C-alpha positions in Angstrom: 7.8 4.1 5.7 10.1 1.1 6.3 10.1 -0.6 9.2 12.9 -2.5 11.1 12.2 -5.4 13.3 14.7 -6.2 16.9 14.1 -7.5 20.1 13.4 -5.7 23.2 16.6 -7.2 24.9 18.5 -5.4 22.0 16.6 -2.4 22.2 17.3 -1.9 25.7 21.4 -2.4 24.8 21.2 -0.3 21.7 18.9 2.5 22.6 20.6 5.5 21.2 21.6 3.9 17.8 17.9 3.1 17.4 16.4 6.1 18.4 18.5 8.0 16.3 17.2 4.9 13.4 13.6 5.5 14.5 13.8 9.1 13.1 14.4 8.2 9.9 12.2 4.7 9.7 9.8 3.0 12.1 11.3 0.5 14.5 9.5 -2.6 15.6 10.4 -3.6 18.8 9.8 -8.2 19.4 9.2 -9.7 22.4 9.3 -13.5 21.7 8.9 -13.0 18.2 6.3 -11.1 18.0 5.6 -7.1 17.4 5.1 -5.6 20.4 5.4 -1.6 20.2 6.8 0.9 17.2 8.8 3.5 17.7 9.1 6.3 14.8 9.2 9.8 14.9 7.5 12.4 16.4 6.4 14.3 14.0 5.5 10.6 11.7 2.9 10.1 14.5 1.7 13.4 14.9 0.9 13.2 11.5 -1.0 9.7 11.0 -3.0 10.7 14.3 -4.4 13.6 12.1 -4.9 10.6 9.2 -6.7 8.8 12.1 -8.9 11.8 13.3 -10.6 12.6 9.8 -13.7 10.5 9.7 -15.3 9.3 6.7 -19.0 10.1 5.7 -21.2 6.9 4.6 -22.8 8.7 1.0 -26.3 7.2 2.7 -25.6 9.7 5.3 -25.6 12.6 1.9 -28.4 15.0 1.4 -29.6 15.5 -1.9 -28.0 18.9 -2.5 -24.7 17.4 -0.8 -25.3 15.0 -4.2 -26.2 17.4 -6.6 -22.7 19.5 -5.6 -21.0 16.6 -5.9 -21.8 15.4 -9.5 -21.3 19.4 -10.2 -18.3 19.2 -9.1 -16.4 18.3 -12.1 -15.0 14.8 -10.5 -12.3 13.7 -12.7 -13.4 10.1 -14.6 -11.4 7.5 -14.0 -9.3 5.3 -16.5 -10.7 1.5 -17.1 -9.0 -0.8 -14.8 -6.2 -3.1 -15.0 -8.2 -5.6 -16.3 -10.7 -4.0 -19.3 -13.4 -2.9 -17.2 -14.7 0.6 -17.5 -14.6 1.6 -13.5 -17.3 4.2 -12.6 -16.6 7.5 -13.6 -17.9 9.9 -11.0 -18.2 9.5 -7.2 -22.1 9.6 -7.5 -22.0 6.7 -10.3 -19.4 4.6 -7.6 -21.5 5.2 -4.7 -24.8 4.1 -7.6 -23.0 1.0 -8.5 -21.9 0.0 -5.2 -25.1 -0.1 -4.3 -26.2 -2.1 -7.3 -24.1 -5.0 -6.1 -25.8 -5.7 -2.9 -27.3 -8.6 -2.9 -29.9 -9.9 -0.2 -30.1 -13.0 0.9 -33.7 -13.9 2.4 -34.1 -17.1 4.3 -36.4 -19.7 3.2 -39.0 -20.6 5.5 -39.0 -24.3 6.9 -42.2 -25.8 5.8 -44.2 -27.4 9.4 -43.6 -31.6 9.2 -46.9 -31.4 10.9 -50.4 -31.7 9.2 -53.3 -30.1 10.8 
């Protein structure tokens, strides 16, 4: 969605114009050069609210049965990435790949300078 920037004073002077424009694209209202408010169509706002209310579940929260169902669901294969590397082919492989990319760094223990 496009966005137009307008000062708060200009928005007040030309409310009707910008309200009409906001039905087609977002209107960002600025105050002292910084974005302060965004006016947008009510339907677009409701659509964004519905999207915001969805909650993603971390892979770790899935049961083995859930993981098996995902594996059997026929997730489409992912093509190669733009850099020529093969990307993980399924959601399960992607999760396993992400888990393998984690590096755990253990702090070095300092030896005591004292000799006993």
